[in-house]
PDBQT receptor file of N, H, CA, C and O in Angstrom, charges set to zero:
ATOM      1  N   MET A   1     -10.000   9.716 -14.068  1.00  0.00    +0.000 N 
ATOM      2  CA  MET A   1      -9.335  11.001 -14.888  1.00  0.00    +0.000 C 
ATOM      3  C   MET A   1     -11.027  11.610 -14.989  1.00  0.00    +0.000 C 
ATOM      4  O   MET A   1     -11.933  10.802 -15.194  1.00  0.00    +0.000 OA
ATOM      5  N   THR A   2     -11.294  12.968 -14.838  1.00  0.00    +0.000 N 
ATOM      6  H   THR A   2     -10.558  13.624 -14.671  1.00  0.00    +0.000 HD
ATOM      7  CA  THR A   2     -12.544  13.565 -15.271  1.00  0.00    +0.000 C 
ATOM      8  C   THR A   2     -12.398  13.849 -16.832  1.00  0.00    +0.000 C 
ATOM      9  O   THR A   2     -11.357  14.061 -17.455  1.00  0.00    +0.000 OA
ATOM     10  N   VAL A   3     -13.661  13.802 -17.289  1.00  0.00    +0.000 N 
ATOM     11  H   VAL A   3     -14.507  13.629 -16.784  1.00  0.00    +0.000 HD
ATOM     12  CA  VAL A   3     -13.787  14.079 -18.656  1.00  0.00    +0.000 C 
ATOM     13  C   VAL A   3     -14.746  15.545 -18.793  1.00  0.00    +0.000 C 
ATOM     14  O   VAL A   3     -15.019  16.042 -19.885  1.00  0.00    +0.000 OA
ATOM     15  N   LEU A   4     -15.106  16.010 -17.714  1.00  0.00    +0.000 N 
ATOM     16  H   LEU A   4     -14.884  15.606 -16.827  1.00  0.00    +0.000 HD
ATOM     17  CA  LEU A   4     -15.686  16.837 -17.721  1.00  0.00    +0.000 C 
ATOM     18  C   LEU A   4     -15.359  18.077 -18.232  1.00  0.00    +0.000 C 
ATOM     19  O   LEU A   4     -14.653  18.799 -17.528  1.00  0.00    +0.000 OA
ATOM     20  N   GLY A   5     -15.880  18.639 -19.763  1.00  0.00    +0.000 N 
ATOM     21  H   GLY A   5     -16.453  18.053 -20.335  1.00  0.00    +0.000 HD
ATOM     22  CA  GLY A   5     -15.387  19.917 -20.363  1.00  0.00    +0.000 C 
ATOM     23  C   GLY A   5     -14.615  19.346 -21.362  1.00  0.00    +0.000 C 
ATOM     24  O   GLY A   5     -13.985  20.177 -22.016  1.00  0.00    +0.000 OA
ATOM     25  N   GLN A   6     -14.462  18.172 -21.689  1.00  0.00    +0.000 N 
ATOM     26  H   GLN A   6     -14.974  17.497 -21.157  1.00  0.00    +0.000 HD
ATOM     27  CA  GLN A   6     -13.516  17.588 -22.403  1.00  0.00    +0.000 C 
ATOM     28  C   GLN A   6     -14.239  16.881 -23.634  1.00  0.00    +0.000 C 
ATOM     29  O   GLN A   6     -15.302  16.274 -23.510  1.00  0.00    +0.000 OA
ATOM     30  N   ASP A   7     -13.524  17.029 -24.886  1.00  0.00    +0.000 N 
ATOM     31  H   ASP A   7     -12.660  17.523 -24.987  1.00  0.00    +0.000 HD
ATOM     32  CA  ASP A   7     -14.519  16.210 -26.037  1.00  0.00    +0.000 C 
ATOM     33  C   ASP A   7     -13.680  14.612 -25.836  1.00  0.00    +0.000 C 
ATOM     34  O   ASP A   7     -12.459  14.498 -25.728  1.00  0.00    +0.000 OA
ATOM     35  N   GLU A   8     -14.314  13.885 -25.826  1.00  0.00    +0.000 N 
ATOM     36  H   GLU A   8     -15.305  13.977 -25.913  1.00  0.00    +0.000 HD
ATOM     37  CA  GLU A   8     -14.056  12.267 -25.521  1.00  0.00    +0.000 C 
ATOM     38  C   GLU A   8     -13.245  11.863 -26.602  1.00  0.00    +0.000 C 
ATOM     39  O   GLU A   8     -12.113  11.395 -26.477  1.00  0.00    +0.000 OA
ATOM     40  N   ASN A   9     -13.908  12.072 -27.789  1.00  0.00    +0.000 N 
ATOM     41  H   ASN A   9     -14.827  12.452 -27.891  1.00  0.00    +0.000 HD
ATOM     42  CA  ASN A   9     -13.443  11.826 -29.282  1.00  0.00    +0.000 C 
ATOM     43  C   ASN A   9     -11.917  12.082 -29.150  1.00  0.00    +0.000 C 
ATOM     44  O   ASN A   9     -11.112  11.282 -29.626  1.00  0.00    +0.000 OA
ATOM     45  N   SER A  10     -11.461  13.414 -28.377  1.00  0.00    +0.000 N 
ATOM     46  H   SER A  10     -12.115  14.063 -27.991  1.00  0.00    +0.000 HD
ATOM     47  CA  SER A  10     -10.409  13.739 -29.421  1.00  0.00    +0.000 C 
ATOM     48  C   SER A  10      -9.153  13.550 -28.058  1.00  0.00    +0.000 C 
ATOM     49  O   SER A  10      -8.147  14.247 -27.921  1.00  0.00    +0.000 OA
ATOM     50  N   LEU A  11      -9.606  12.375 -27.155  1.00  0.00    +0.000 N 
ATOM     51  H   LEU A  11     -10.422  11.809 -27.267  1.00  0.00    +0.000 HD
ATOM     52  CA  LEU A  11      -8.696  12.082 -25.989  1.00  0.00    +0.000 C 
ATOM     53  C   LEU A  11      -7.843  10.902 -26.362  1.00  0.00    +0.000 C 
ATOM     54  O   LEU A  11      -8.508   9.978 -26.830  1.00  0.00    +0.000 OA
ATOM     55  N   VAL A  12      -6.351  10.647 -26.269  1.00  0.00    +0.000 N 
ATOM     56  H   VAL A  12      -5.811  11.398 -25.888  1.00  0.00    +0.000 HD
ATOM     57  CA  VAL A  12      -5.839   9.344 -26.548  1.00  0.00    +0.000 C 
ATOM     58  C   VAL A  12      -5.720   8.425 -25.526  1.00  0.00    +0.000 C 
ATOM     59  O   VAL A  12      -5.384   8.626 -24.359  1.00  0.00    +0.000 OA
ATOM     60  N   ASP A  13      -6.068   7.262 -26.151  1.00  0.00    +0.000 N 
ATOM     61  H   ASP A  13      -6.341   7.099 -27.099  1.00  0.00    +0.000 HD
ATOM     62  CA  ASP A  13      -6.184   5.826 -25.082  1.00  0.00    +0.000 C 
ATOM     63  C   ASP A  13      -4.608   5.972 -24.664  1.00  0.00    +0.000 C 
ATOM     64  O   ASP A  13      -4.046   6.182 -25.739  1.00  0.00    +0.000 OA
ATOM     65  N   CYS A  14      -3.636   5.964 -23.646  1.00  0.00    +0.000 N 
ATOM     66  H   CYS A  14      -4.092   5.794 -22.773  1.00  0.00    +0.000 HD
ATOM     67  CA  CYS A  14      -2.511   5.548 -23.649  1.00  0.00    +0.000 C 
ATOM     68  C   CYS A  14      -2.192   4.460 -22.407  1.00  0.00    +0.000 C 
ATOM     69  O   CYS A  14      -1.133   4.453 -21.780  1.00  0.00    +0.000 OA
ATOM     70  N   SER A  15      -3.243   3.603 -22.189  1.00  0.00    +0.000 N 
ATOM     71  H   SER A  15      -4.104   3.608 -22.699  1.00  0.00    +0.000 HD
ATOM     72  CA  SER A  15      -3.257   2.560 -21.063  1.00  0.00    +0.000 C 
ATOM     73  C   SER A  15      -2.192   1.581 -21.749  1.00  0.00    +0.000 C 
ATOM     74  O   SER A  15      -1.502   0.930 -20.964  1.00  0.00    +0.000 OA
ATOM     75  N   GLU A  16      -1.958   1.385 -23.219  1.00  0.00    +0.000 N 
ATOM     76  H   GLU A  16      -2.518   1.914 -23.857  1.00  0.00    +0.000 HD
ATOM     77  CA  GLU A  16      -0.783   0.626 -23.424  1.00  0.00    +0.000 C 
ATOM     78  C   GLU A  16       0.588   0.851 -23.424  1.00  0.00    +0.000 C 
ATOM     79  O   GLU A  16       1.425   0.032 -23.807  1.00  0.00    +0.000 OA
ATOM     80  N   LEU A  17       0.817   1.968 -22.992  1.00  0.00    +0.000 N 
ATOM     81  H   LEU A  17       0.138   2.633 -22.681  1.00  0.00    +0.000 HD
ATOM     82  CA  LEU A  17       2.145   2.567 -22.538  1.00  0.00    +0.000 C 
ATOM     83  C   LEU A  17       2.154   2.332 -21.170  1.00  0.00    +0.000 C 
ATOM     84  O   LEU A  17       3.305   2.107 -20.795  1.00  0.00    +0.000 OA
ATOM     85  N   VAL A  18       1.409   2.297 -20.350  1.00  0.00    +0.000 N 
ATOM     86  H   VAL A  18       0.474   2.480 -20.655  1.00  0.00    +0.000 HD
ATOM     87  CA  VAL A  18       1.776   2.190 -18.761  1.00  0.00    +0.000 C 
ATOM     88  C   VAL A  18       2.005   0.858 -18.556  1.00  0.00    +0.000 C 
ATOM     89  O   VAL A  18       1.158  -0.029 -18.657  1.00  0.00    +0.000 OA
ATOM     90  N   PRO A  19       3.515   0.683 -18.178  1.00  0.00    +0.000 N 
ATOM     91  CA  PRO A  19       3.757  -0.878 -17.965  1.00  0.00    +0.000 C 
ATOM     92  C   PRO A  19       3.101  -1.618 -16.927  1.00  0.00    +0.000 C 
ATOM     93  O   PRO A  19       2.519  -0.972 -16.055  1.00  0.00    +0.000 OA
ATOM     94  N   VAL A  20       3.102  -2.923 -16.882  1.00  0.00    +0.000 N 
ATOM     95  H   VAL A  20       3.575  -3.448 -17.590  1.00  0.00    +0.000 HD
ATOM     96  CA  VAL A  20       2.703  -3.757 -15.818  1.00  0.00    +0.000 C 
ATOM     97  C   VAL A  20       3.574  -3.802 -14.970  1.00  0.00    +0.000 C 
ATOM     98  O   VAL A  20       4.711  -4.130 -15.311  1.00  0.00    +0.000 OA
ATOM     99  N   PRO A  21       3.207  -3.408 -13.306  1.00  0.00    +0.000 N 
ATOM    100  CA  PRO A  21       4.248  -3.408 -12.318  1.00  0.00    +0.000 C 
ATOM    101  C   PRO A  21       4.808  -4.688 -11.956  1.00  0.00    +0.000 C 
ATOM    102  O   PRO A  21       4.043  -5.623 -11.718  1.00  0.00    +0.000 OA
ATOM    103  N   PRO A  22       6.157  -4.844 -11.884  1.00  0.00    +0.000 N 
ATOM    104  CA  PRO A  22       6.467  -6.134 -11.564  1.00  0.00    +0.000 C 
ATOM    105  C   PRO A  22       6.042  -6.468 -10.324  1.00  0.00    +0.000 C 
ATOM    106  O   PRO A  22       5.698  -5.643  -9.478  1.00  0.00    +0.000 OA
ATOM    107  N   PRO A  23       6.052  -7.792 -10.161  1.00  0.00    +0.000 N 
ATOM    108  CA  PRO A  23       5.641  -8.635  -8.748  1.00  0.00    +0.000 C 
ATOM    109  C   PRO A  23       6.137  -8.281  -7.584  1.00  0.00    +0.000 C 
ATOM    110  O   PRO A  23       7.314  -7.924  -7.527  1.00  0.00    +0.000 OA
ATOM    111  N   PRO A  24       5.247  -8.318  -6.311  1.00  0.00    +0.000 N 
ATOM    112  CA  PRO A  24       5.886  -7.614  -4.997  1.00  0.00    +0.000 C 
ATOM    113  C   PRO A  24       7.370  -8.832  -4.953  1.00  0.00    +0.000 C 
ATOM    114  O   PRO A  24       7.399  -9.981  -5.394  1.00  0.00    +0.000 OA
ATOM    115  N   ALA A  25       8.453  -8.064  -4.270  1.00  0.00    +0.000 N 
ATOM    116  H   ALA A  25       8.430  -7.131  -3.911  1.00  0.00    +0.000 HD
ATOM    117  CA  ALA A  25       9.664  -8.683  -4.071  1.00  0.00    +0.000 C 
ATOM    118  C   ALA A  25       9.641  -9.674  -3.147  1.00  0.00    +0.000 C 
ATOM    119  O   ALA A  25      10.626 -10.394  -2.987  1.00  0.00    +0.000 OA
ATOM    120  N   SER A  26       8.456  -9.830  -2.398  1.00  0.00    +0.000 N 
ATOM    121  H   SER A  26       7.656  -9.244  -2.529  1.00  0.00    +0.000 HD
ATOM    122  CA  SER A  26       8.271 -10.666  -0.690  1.00  0.00    +0.000 C 
ATOM    123  C   SER A  26       6.710 -10.664  -0.504  1.00  0.00    +0.000 C 
ATOM    124  O   SER A  26       5.878  -9.922  -1.026  1.00  0.00    +0.000 OA
ATOM    125  N   THR A  27       6.564 -11.566   0.271  1.00  0.00    +0.000 N 
ATOM    126  H   THR A  27       7.240 -12.168   0.695  1.00  0.00    +0.000 HD
ATOM    127  CA  THR A  27       5.026 -11.719   0.768  1.00  0.00    +0.000 C 
ATOM    128  C   THR A  27       4.570 -10.443   1.609  1.00  0.00    +0.000 C 
ATOM    129  O   THR A  27       5.550  -9.749   1.881  1.00  0.00    +0.000 OA
ATOM    130  N   ALA A  28       3.636 -10.043   1.992  1.00  0.00    +0.000 N 
ATOM    131  H   ALA A  28       2.840 -10.607   1.771  1.00  0.00    +0.000 HD
ATOM    132  CA  ALA A  28       2.926  -9.049   2.662  1.00  0.00    +0.000 C 
ATOM    133  C   ALA A  28       3.591  -9.727   4.257  1.00  0.00    +0.000 C 
ATOM    134  O   ALA A  28       3.813 -10.913   4.499  1.00  0.00    +0.000 OA
ATOM    135  N   HIS A  29       3.799  -8.521   5.186  1.00  0.00    +0.000 N 
ATOM    136  H   HIS A  29       3.618  -7.558   4.990  1.00  0.00    +0.000 HD
ATOM    137  CA  HIS A  29       4.384  -8.915   6.493  1.00  0.00    +0.000 C 
ATOM    138  C   HIS A  29       4.639  -8.036   7.241  1.00  0.00    +0.000 C 
ATOM    139  O   HIS A  29       5.049  -6.971   6.780  1.00  0.00    +0.000 OA
ATOM    140  N   PHE A  30       4.503  -8.183   8.398  1.00  0.00    +0.000 N 
ATOM    141  H   PHE A  30       4.170  -9.048   8.773  1.00  0.00    +0.000 HD
ATOM    142  CA  PHE A  30       4.844  -6.890   9.406  1.00  0.00    +0.000 C 
ATOM    143  C   PHE A  30       6.290  -7.075   9.913  1.00  0.00    +0.000 C 
ATOM    144  O   PHE A  30       6.916  -8.091  10.215  1.00  0.00    +0.000 OA
ATOM    145  N   PRO A  31       6.706  -5.428   9.910  1.00  0.00    +0.000 N 
ATOM    146  CA  PRO A  31       8.238  -5.601  10.511  1.00  0.00    +0.000 C 
ATOM    147  C   PRO A  31       8.188  -6.306  12.123  1.00  0.00    +0.000 C 
ATOM    148  O   PRO A  31       7.211  -6.528  12.838  1.00  0.00    +0.000 OA
ATOM    149  N   ALA A  32       9.640  -6.548  12.363  1.00  0.00    +0.000 N 
ATOM    150  H   ALA A  32      10.434  -6.368  11.782  1.00  0.00    +0.000 HD
ATOM    151  CA  ALA A  32       9.768  -6.730  13.843  1.00  0.00    +0.000 C 
ATOM    152  C   ALA A  32       9.081  -5.811  15.082  1.00  0.00    +0.000 C 
ATOM    153  O   ALA A  32       9.228  -4.613  15.328  1.00  0.00    +0.000 OA
ATOM    154  N   GLY A  33       8.419  -6.655  15.642  1.00  0.00    +0.000 N 
ATOM    155  H   GLY A  33       8.299  -7.628  15.442  1.00  0.00    +0.000 HD
ATOM    156  CA  GLY A  33       7.527  -5.635  16.781  1.00  0.00    +0.000 C 
ATOM    157  C   GLY A  33       6.263  -5.610  16.636  1.00  0.00    +0.000 C 
ATOM    158  O   GLY A  33       5.560  -5.575  17.646  1.00  0.00    +0.000 OA
ATOM    159  N   LEU A  34       5.751  -5.620  15.499  1.00  0.00    +0.000 N 
ATOM    160  H   LEU A  34       6.322  -5.649  14.679  1.00  0.00    +0.000 HD
ATOM    161  CA  LEU A  34       4.262  -5.468  15.128  1.00  0.00    +0.000 C 
ATOM    162  C   LEU A  34       3.565  -6.553  15.005  1.00  0.00    +0.000 C 
ATOM    163  O   LEU A  34       4.198  -7.572  14.731  1.00  0.00    +0.000 OA
ATOM    164  N   SER A  35       2.306  -6.635  15.144  1.00  0.00    +0.000 N 
ATOM    165  H   SER A  35       1.791  -5.807  15.366  1.00  0.00    +0.000 HD
ATOM    166  CA  SER A  35       1.510  -7.762  14.840  1.00  0.00    +0.000 C 
ATOM    167  C   SER A  35       0.170  -7.083  14.487  1.00  0.00    +0.000 C 
ATOM    168  O   SER A  35      -0.018  -5.893  14.231  1.00  0.00    +0.000 OA
ATOM    169  N   ASN A  36      -0.784  -8.165  14.532  1.00  0.00    +0.000 N 
ATOM    170  H   ASN A  36      -0.632  -9.131  14.740  1.00  0.00    +0.000 HD
ATOM    171  CA  ASN A  36      -2.152  -7.988  14.237  1.00  0.00    +0.000 C 
ATOM    172  C   ASN A  36      -2.734  -7.054  15.314  1.00  0.00    +0.000 C 
ATOM    173  O   ASN A  36      -3.580  -6.250  14.923  1.00  0.00    +0.000 OA
ATOM    174  N   ALA A  37      -2.409  -7.050  16.568  1.00  0.00    +0.000 N 
ATOM    175  H   ALA A  37      -1.722  -7.703  16.885  1.00  0.00    +0.000 HD
ATOM    176  CA  ALA A  37      -2.641  -6.363  17.675  1.00  0.00    +0.000 C 
ATOM    177  C   ALA A  37      -2.534  -4.972  17.542  1.00  0.00    +0.000 C 
ATOM    178  O   ALA A  37      -3.255  -4.242  18.222  1.00  0.00    +0.000 OA
ATOM    179  N   ASP A  38      -1.524  -4.408  16.557  1.00  0.00    +0.000 N 
ATOM    180  H   ASP A  38      -0.938  -5.000  16.005  1.00  0.00    +0.000 HD
ATOM    181  CA  ASP A  38      -1.437  -3.126  16.409  1.00  0.00    +0.000 C 
ATOM    182  C   ASP A  38      -1.984  -2.305  15.352  1.00  0.00    +0.000 C 
ATOM    183  O   ASP A  38      -1.564  -1.188  15.047  1.00  0.00    +0.000 OA
ATOM    184  N   ILE A  39      -3.320  -3.164  14.599  1.00  0.00    +0.000 N 
ATOM    185  H   ILE A  39      -3.661  -4.071  14.847  1.00  0.00    +0.000 HD
ATOM    186  CA  ILE A  39      -3.692  -2.732  13.602  1.00  0.00    +0.000 C 
ATOM    187  C   ILE A  39      -5.304  -2.403  14.138  1.00  0.00    +0.000 C 
ATOM    188  O   ILE A  39      -6.064  -3.127  14.781  1.00  0.00    +0.000 OA
ATOM    189  N   GLU A  40      -5.531  -0.803  13.523  1.00  0.00    +0.000 N 
ATOM    190  H   GLU A  40      -4.914  -0.215  13.001  1.00  0.00    +0.000 HD
ATOM    191  CA  GLU A  40      -6.732  -0.492  14.094  1.00  0.00    +0.000 C 
ATOM    192  C   GLU A  40      -7.789  -0.795  12.976  1.00  0.00    +0.000 C 
ATOM    193  O   GLU A  40      -7.660  -0.250  11.880  1.00  0.00    +0.000 OA
ATOM    194  N   GLN A  41      -8.801  -1.624  13.217  1.00  0.00    +0.000 N 
ATOM    195  H   GLN A  41      -8.906  -2.066  14.107  1.00  0.00    +0.000 HD
ATOM    196  CA  GLN A  41      -9.649  -2.223  12.292  1.00  0.00    +0.000 C 
ATOM    197  C   GLN A  41     -10.428  -1.479  11.759  1.00  0.00    +0.000 C 
ATOM    198  O   GLN A  41     -11.127  -0.862  12.562  1.00  0.00    +0.000 OA
ATOM    199  N   ALA A  42     -10.658  -1.212  10.416  1.00  0.00    +0.000 N 
ATOM    200  H   ALA A  42     -10.090  -1.714   9.764  1.00  0.00    +0.000 HD
ATOM    201  CA  ALA A  42     -11.565  -0.170  10.106  1.00  0.00    +0.000 C 
ATOM    202  C   ALA A  42     -12.845  -0.331   9.831  1.00  0.00    +0.000 C 
ATOM    203  O   ALA A  42     -13.731   0.519   9.920  1.00  0.00    +0.000 OA
ATOM    204  N   CYS A  43     -12.990  -2.190   9.264  1.00  0.00    +0.000 N 
ATOM    205  H   CYS A  43     -12.270  -2.879   9.191  1.00  0.00    +0.000 HD
ATOM    206  CA  CYS A  43     -14.343  -2.589   8.779  1.00  0.00    +0.000 C 
ATOM    207  C   CYS A  43     -14.384  -3.920   9.736  1.00  0.00    +0.000 C 
ATOM    208  O   CYS A  43     -13.454  -4.725   9.725  1.00  0.00    +0.000 OA
ATOM    209  N   ALA A  44     -15.643  -4.097  10.636  1.00  0.00    +0.000 N 
ATOM    210  H   ALA A  44     -16.399  -3.443  10.645  1.00  0.00    +0.000 HD
ATOM    211  CA  ALA A  44     -15.642  -5.250  11.366  1.00  0.00    +0.000 C 
ATOM    212  C   ALA A  44     -16.063  -6.510  10.599  1.00  0.00    +0.000 C 
ATOM    213  O   ALA A  44     -15.836  -7.612  11.099  1.00  0.00    +0.000 OA
ATOM    214  N   SER A  45     -16.741  -6.385   9.255  1.00  0.00    +0.000 N 
ATOM    215  H   SER A  45     -16.925  -5.490   8.848  1.00  0.00    +0.000 HD
ATOM    216  CA  SER A  45     -17.452  -7.282   8.649  1.00  0.00    +0.000 C 
ATOM    217  C   SER A  45     -16.181  -7.656   7.851  1.00  0.00    +0.000 C 
ATOM    218  O   SER A  45     -16.263  -8.786   7.370  1.00  0.00    +0.000 OA
ATOM    219  N   THR A  46     -15.226  -7.116   7.631  1.00  0.00    +0.000 N 
ATOM    220  H   THR A  46     -15.159  -6.198   8.022  1.00  0.00    +0.000 HD
ATOM    221  CA  THR A  46     -13.949  -7.768   6.538  1.00  0.00    +0.000 C 
ATOM    222  C   THR A  46     -12.671  -7.530   7.453  1.00  0.00    +0.000 C 
ATOM    223  O   THR A  46     -12.015  -6.495   7.568  1.00  0.00    +0.000 OA
ATOM    224  N   PRO A  47     -12.464  -8.947   8.168  1.00  0.00    +0.000 N 
ATOM    225  CA  PRO A  47     -11.418  -9.075   9.146  1.00  0.00    +0.000 C 
ATOM    226  C   PRO A  47      -9.945  -8.796   8.460  1.00  0.00    +0.000 C 
ATOM    227  O   PRO A  47      -9.684  -9.292   7.364  1.00  0.00    +0.000 OA
ATOM    228  N   PHE A  48      -9.037  -8.008   9.139  1.00  0.00    +0.000 N 
ATOM    229  H   PHE A  48      -9.249  -7.605  10.030  1.00  0.00    +0.000 HD
ATOM    230  CA  PHE A  48      -7.720  -7.626   8.332  1.00  0.00    +0.000 C 
ATOM    231  C   PHE A  48      -7.060  -9.099   8.197  1.00  0.00    +0.000 C 
ATOM    232  O   PHE A  48      -7.256  -9.729   9.236  1.00  0.00    +0.000 OA
ATOM    233  N   PRO A  49      -6.423  -9.749   7.345  1.00  0.00    +0.000 N 
ATOM    234  CA  PRO A  49      -5.665 -10.662   7.208  1.00  0.00    +0.000 C 
ATOM    235  C   PRO A  49      -4.795 -10.947   8.188  1.00  0.00    +0.000 C 
ATOM    236  O   PRO A  49      -4.155 -10.038   8.715  1.00  0.00    +0.000 OA
ATOM    237  N   THR A  50      -4.652 -12.231   8.566  1.00  0.00    +0.000 N 
ATOM    238  H   THR A  50      -5.172 -12.970   8.138  1.00  0.00    +0.000 HD
ATOM    239  CA  THR A  50      -3.414 -12.459   9.461  1.00  0.00    +0.000 C 
ATOM    240  C   THR A  50      -2.063 -12.581   8.898  1.00  0.00    +0.000 C 
ATOM    241  O   THR A  50      -1.938 -13.613   8.239  1.00  0.00    +0.000 OA
ATOM    242  N   LEU A  51      -1.006 -11.838   8.956  1.00  0.00    +0.000 N 
ATOM    243  H   LEU A  51      -1.107 -10.999   9.491  1.00  0.00    +0.000 HD
ATOM    244  CA  LEU A  51       0.221 -11.678   8.163  1.00  0.00    +0.000 C 
ATOM    245  C   LEU A  51       1.164 -12.062   9.386  1.00  0.00    +0.000 C 
ATOM    246  O   LEU A  51       1.012 -11.851  10.589  1.00  0.00    +0.000 OA
ATOM    247  N   PRO A  52       2.194 -12.696   8.684  1.00  0.00    +0.000 N 
ATOM    248  CA  PRO A  52       3.497 -12.951   9.724  1.00  0.00    +0.000 C 
ATOM    249  C   PRO A  52       4.275 -11.731  10.232  1.00  0.00    +0.000 C 
ATOM    250  O   PRO A  52       4.315 -10.650   9.645  1.00  0.00    +0.000 OA
ATOM    251  N   THR A  53       4.816 -11.987  11.249  1.00  0.00    +0.000 N 
ATOM    252  H   THR A  53       4.784 -12.866  11.726  1.00  0.00    +0.000 HD
ATOM    253  CA  THR A  53       5.856 -10.948  11.915  1.00  0.00    +0.000 C 
ATOM    254  C   THR A  53       7.355 -11.251  11.308  1.00  0.00    +0.000 C 
ATOM    255  O   THR A  53       7.723 -12.403  11.082  1.00  0.00    +0.000 OA
ATOM    256  N   ASP A  54       8.182 -10.099  11.066  1.00  0.00    +0.000 N 
ATOM    257  H   ASP A  54       7.883  -9.162  11.250  1.00  0.00    +0.000 HD
ATOM    258  CA  ASP A  54       9.557 -10.589  10.657  1.00  0.00    +0.000 C 
ATOM    259  C   ASP A  54      10.132 -10.632  11.963  1.00  0.00    +0.000 C 
ATOM    260  O   ASP A  54       9.868  -9.790  12.821  1.00  0.00    +0.000 OA
ATOM    261  N   PRO A  55      10.935 -11.620  12.142  1.00  0.00    +0.000 N 
ATOM    262  CA  PRO A  55      11.594 -12.095  13.130  1.00  0.00    +0.000 C 
ATOM    263  C   PRO A  55      13.165 -10.872  13.710  1.00  0.00    +0.000 C 
ATOM    264  O   PRO A  55      13.656 -10.110  12.877  1.00  0.00    +0.000 OA
ATOM    265  N   GLY A  56      13.495 -10.903  14.601  1.00  0.00    +0.000 N 
ATOM    266  H   GLY A  56      13.096 -11.522  15.278  1.00  0.00    +0.000 HD
ATOM    267  CA  GLY A  56      14.574  -9.866  15.374  1.00  0.00    +0.000 C 
ATOM    268  C   GLY A  56      13.881  -8.843  16.178  1.00  0.00    +0.000 C 
ATOM    269  O   GLY A  56      12.742  -8.896  16.641  1.00  0.00    +0.000 OA
ATOM    270  N   PRO A  57      14.826  -7.829  16.273  1.00  0.00    +0.000 N 
ATOM    271  CA  PRO A  57      14.515  -6.804  17.410  1.00  0.00    +0.000 C 
ATOM    272  C   PRO A  57      13.513  -5.890  16.379  1.00  0.00    +0.000 C 
ATOM    273  O   PRO A  57      13.452  -5.949  15.151  1.00  0.00    +0.000 OA
ATOM    274  N   VAL A  58      12.713  -4.982  17.363  1.00  0.00    +0.000 N 
ATOM    275  H   VAL A  58      12.762  -4.933  18.361  1.00  0.00    +0.000 HD
ATOM    276  CA  VAL A  58      11.831  -4.158  16.814  1.00  0.00    +0.000 C 
ATOM    277  C   VAL A  58      12.750  -3.310  16.066  1.00  0.00    +0.000 C 
ATOM    278  O   VAL A  58      13.940  -3.031  16.218  1.00  0.00    +0.000 OA
ATOM    279  N   THR A  59      11.685  -2.914  15.044  1.00  0.00    +0.000 N 
ATOM    280  H   THR A  59      10.719  -3.141  14.921  1.00  0.00    +0.000 HD
ATOM    281  CA  THR A  59      12.330  -1.923  13.865  1.00  0.00    +0.000 C 
ATOM    282  C   THR A  59      12.236  -0.609  14.566  1.00  0.00    +0.000 C 
ATOM    283  O   THR A  59      11.317  -0.361  15.346  1.00  0.00    +0.000 OA
ATOM    284  N   SER A  60      13.554   0.550  14.175  1.00  0.00    +0.000 N 
ATOM    285  H   SER A  60      14.301   0.349  13.542  1.00  0.00    +0.000 HD
ATOM    286  CA  SER A  60      13.410   1.638  14.786  1.00  0.00    +0.000 C 
ATOM    287  C   SER A  60      13.425   2.326  13.832  1.00  0.00    +0.000 C 
ATOM    288  O   SER A  60      13.887   1.892  12.776  1.00  0.00    +0.000 OA
ATOM    289  N   VAL A  61      12.856   3.765  13.952  1.00  0.00    +0.000 N 
ATOM    290  H   VAL A  61      12.481   4.118  14.810  1.00  0.00    +0.000 HD
ATOM    291  CA  VAL A  61      12.866   4.588  13.019  1.00  0.00    +0.000 C 
ATOM    292  C   VAL A  61      13.535   5.903  13.694  1.00  0.00    +0.000 C 
ATOM    293  O   VAL A  61      13.456   6.105  14.906  1.00  0.00    +0.000 OA
ATOM    294  N   ALA A  62      14.062   6.597  12.987  1.00  0.00    +0.000 N 
ATOM    295  H   ALA A  62      14.127   6.434  12.003  1.00  0.00    +0.000 HD
ATOM    296  CA  ALA A  62      15.014   7.779  13.291  1.00  0.00    +0.000 C 
ATOM    297  C   ALA A  62      13.975   8.893  13.696  1.00  0.00    +0.000 C 
ATOM    298  O   ALA A  62      13.076   8.947  12.858  1.00  0.00    +0.000 OA
ATOM    299  N   PRO A  63      13.861   9.558  14.452  1.00  0.00    +0.000 N 
ATOM    300  CA  PRO A  63      12.890  10.799  14.763  1.00  0.00    +0.000 C 
ATOM    301  C   PRO A  63      13.316  11.815  13.750  1.00  0.00    +0.000 C 
ATOM    302  O   PRO A  63      14.507  11.982  13.484  1.00  0.00    +0.000 OA
ATOM    303  N   VAL A  64      12.324  12.517  13.165  1.00  0.00    +0.000 N 
ATOM    304  H   VAL A  64      11.357  12.382  13.381  1.00  0.00    +0.000 HD
ATOM    305  CA  VAL A  64      12.451  13.391  12.491  1.00  0.00    +0.000 C 
ATOM    306  C   VAL A  64      12.460  14.795  12.935  1.00  0.00    +0.000 C 
ATOM    307  O   VAL A  64      11.478  15.345  13.432  1.00  0.00    +0.000 OA
ATOM    308  N   PRO A  65      13.719  15.416  12.720  1.00  0.00    +0.000 N 
ATOM    309  CA  PRO A  65      13.926  16.856  13.563  1.00  0.00    +0.000 C 
ATOM    310  C   PRO A  65      12.896  17.785  13.100  1.00  0.00    +0.000 C 
ATOM    311  O   PRO A  65      12.474  17.995  11.963  1.00  0.00    +0.000 OA
ATOM    312  N   PRO A  66      12.522  18.398  14.458  1.00  0.00    +0.000 N 
ATOM    313  CA  PRO A  66      12.054  19.488  14.167  1.00  0.00    +0.000 C 
ATOM    314  C   PRO A  66      12.602  20.614  13.118  1.00  0.00    +0.000 C 
ATOM    315  O   PRO A  66      13.788  20.891  12.942  1.00  0.00    +0.000 OA
ATOM    316  N   SER A  67      11.124  21.390  12.252  1.00  0.00    +0.000 N 
ATOM    317  H   SER A  67      10.160  21.165  12.395  1.00  0.00    +0.000 HD
ATOM    318  CA  SER A  67      11.797  22.049  11.329  1.00  0.00    +0.000 C 
ATOM    319  C   SER A  67      11.546  23.678  11.726  1.00  0.00    +0.000 C 
ATOM    320  O   SER A  67      12.053  24.566  11.041  1.00  0.00    +0.000 OA
TER     321      SER A  67
């Protein structure tokens, strides 16, 4: 949040009102049909972690109708 043009002494700290998010329901994974080979590496010095792939048929996504 920018404070440019604001009196910082008049602002209220609401950070204690923001709830702590719940832990993830599962571990990180690729959907069926995808793997590390499908990742476009952004930073060569920090490799993308190796994640498991869900078993089963390739995950399908319904096409978006043209508007």
